[in-house]
N, C-alpha and C positions, 0 to 999 in steps of 0.2 A: 696362669702366668703369661705375661706379654714378653715376647722375645724380640730383640732387634737384630737384624742381619746387616752386616757390614761388608762392603765390597769396594774395590778400587775402581776409579773411573777417571780417565784423562780426557779432557775436552780441548779440542783445537779449534781455533777460529782463524780463518784466512784474513790476512791484512793486505791492503792495497798499496801500490806505489804512490808517491806524491804526485802532485799536479805536474802535467807535462811542461808547464812554464818554468819549472825548476827541477830539471832532470837530475841534478847533482845531489838532491836530497831524497832520502828514502825512509819509508816507515817500516819499522821492524815487523816481521811476520814470518810464520804464523805465531799467534799468541797461544801459549799452552798453559792450561790451568790445572791445579791440583787442590784438593781439599785435604787438610790435615786435621784430624779429629782424635788422634791418639791411636788409631787403628790402621790408617792408610799410609802408603809409602810416599816419600818425597821424591824429588827428581833424581836423587842418587840411589833410590831403591831402599832407603832406610825408613824406619817408622819412628819419627820423633814423638816423644811423650812429654817433653819439657819445652818451655818457651825459649830458653837460652841453649837449646841443644846444639852441640857443635856441628851437626849435620845441616842445620838451617843456613848458616852463614859463617864465613871465617871470622867475621866481626860481630860479636854478640852484644856490643855496647848498647844498641838500640833496645834489644829485648830486656837487658838488665836495668837500664836507666829509664825507659819510657813505658814499656808494655807491662812489666811485672807489677809496678805500683798500681796500675789500673786493674789488676787482678788480685788485689789485696796481698801482693808480693807472694802469691802462690805460683810456683814455677811448674805449671801444668798445662798440657794440651789435652782436653777431654772433658768429661762431665765433672762439674764442680759440686762438692757436697752442698746440700740444701742449706742456705744461709751464708754461703761463702762465695767469693768471686768478684764482688763489687764493693768498694768502700762505702760504708754507711747505707747499704741496701741489703739487709739480711732477709728481705721479703722476696727476693728474686731467685728463682730456680734456674741456674745458668748452665751453659755449655761453652767452654773456651775453645776457639778454633782459629785456624789460619787458612786463608785462601791465598795460594801462591800462583804467581804468573811468571812464566819464562818467555823472554822475548829475544829477538836478534838485535843486538845493539848497533846503532849508528850514531856517530857524533852529532850532537845538537838536538837529538830527540828529547822530548819531555813526556812525562807519564803522570796521569791523574786518575785516581780511583773515585768511584761513587757507589752508593748502595741505595736501592729502594726495596720496600717490602710490602706485603699484604698479610694481614693476620686475622684470625677469628678465635676469640676467647669466649668460652661459655662456662657457666656454673651448672652443675647437675645436682639438684637438691630434692630431697624427698619431702612430700607434702606433710603438713602438720598431723594429718590423720594417718599417714603412712600408707596411703593407697595409690600413689602415683609418683613418678619422677618428673620434675619440672626442669626444663632446659631454657636458659636465658643468656643473652649476650651481656657483656659488661658495658658496651657502648650503646646499647639500644638498637643496633642494626639487626637486619634479618639474617639469622645464622644459616639459612638455606640458600642465600645468594652470595656469590663471590665478593669479598671486600675489595675496596679500591687500593691501588698502590699508594704508598706514602713515601715521599722523597726524603732522603737524608743526605743533604748536599754539603753540610758544613762540619763534618767530622765531630759529631756529638761526643761529650765526655764519656770515657770508658772504651774508646777505640784508639787504635793507632794504625797508620798505614805508611808504607815507604813509597816515596815518589822518586827515589834515586836508586838505580840499579846497584846491587852488590857485585862482587867480583865474579859471581856465577851467572850474571844477567838475570837475576831473579828479583821480583818485587813481591811484597806480601801485604795482605790486609788482615789485621787482627780484629777479631770480633768475639764478644761473649754474650750472645743473645739469650733471652730467657723469658720466663713468665712470672709476673708479679703476683704475689699471694696476698697483698695488702687489701685490695678491693674484695676478692672472694672471701676473705676472713670476716667481712661484715655480714654476709648473708649465708655462708656455708656453716652448717652445723656438723657435729661429729658424724662421720660416715658419708658425708657429701663429697663432691668432687669438683675440681676445676680442670678444664681441658683446653688446649690451645694448639692450633695449626698455623704455621707461618711459612711463607715463601719469600726468600731473599733473592735479589738479583744484584750481583756484584759486577760492575763495569769498569774496565780499564781502557782509558783513552790514550792513544799514542799520537803525539803531535810532532810534525816536522815542518817548520815554517808555517804555511797556510793550509797544509794538508793534515788530515786526521783520519785515524781508523780506530775502531773500538772492538773489544772482545767482551763477551758476557759469560757469566757462570752462574748457574742456579743452585741454590741450596735450600732444602726443606727441613723444617724442624717440627717435631710433634712432642707435646709435653702433657703429662697427666699427673695430678697429685690428689691425694685423698686426705681429708681432715680426720685426724685420729683423736685429738684432744683439744682442750681450750685453755692452755696455760698462759697464752699471750706471747710465746716465743715460737717463731716460725719453724725453726729447725726441729722443735719438739712437737709442735701441733700438726705438722703436715708430713705425710709419707710421699716422697717422690717415687712414683710408680714407673714413670716412663719419661725419658728425655733423650730423643734420638736425632741425629743429624745425618742427612743423606745428600749426595751430590746431584740432586734433581728436585724438582718442585713436588710439593704435596698435591696430589690430584684434586683439583677444584677448590681446595681450601674452604670447604663448606661443611656444614653439620647435617647429618641425617639420622634417622632412627637406628639404622643398623650400627653406626659408629657408637651411639650411646648405649645400645644394647650390649655391645662388646665390652663396655666399661662396667655397667651395673649388673648385667646378667639377669637371671630371674624372669618373671612374667608380668611384673607390674606395668601398667600403662606408662608410656613416655609421651609427655606433652611438650612440644617445642613451641615456646612463646615467641612468635614472630614479632620482633621489634620491641619486646618487653624490656623495660629499663629497671636497673637496681636503684 
């Protein structure tokens, strides 16, 4: 059995004053971040488990009107049941989370979120003769080398983020990252696996006139699913074995034999196909 350990971590990033040419304008600082995943505390010391939890903001209109429809109207912070969490995407194994940022407010400051990520997704399939495990990436890259960061600058569908402070001087970035099982379903047979590691970097930029400062927060996600049958329905065909979120990056975000051995067990040889394509 694979167990996930949860702990609370608050990250502070120092912010700088505005340019000396405009000493009357200040940038808020420090920026303080928290990850809400259904287990950790918010800035008030509470543990919200719902997107419209009263502890998050005195005004829950945004959560009710904007975020919840993006989460299939499931009012939850935490692990989504396999097949739920995104409209028309029953193939994605998701985790709904909020990244919160607390800043010191100054009149005229503006706030902008951004996110980049790097991920590695592999299938772990047993050979047709049953004598070895084959590991291959879904995009044809080398699973033993760190993937490149991918920018997400335009708020893709399925996300929402606040750029206006609430009354507690808090902004948040809602996200529901996950692993698609559509592509693995093509090549994975019963008792095969799909495994993914992803590192996210959330950035909040505070702007005051021509001056800017940024704070960053890292989140790591690890996902494992095993194919159990072949009915054509993702929630029935796959067993979500692991889907964890941590307030730090996954080390290296690469695949090696020891990680795969921890999944498949036994003594059959493991062959990592460098750059193999499905």
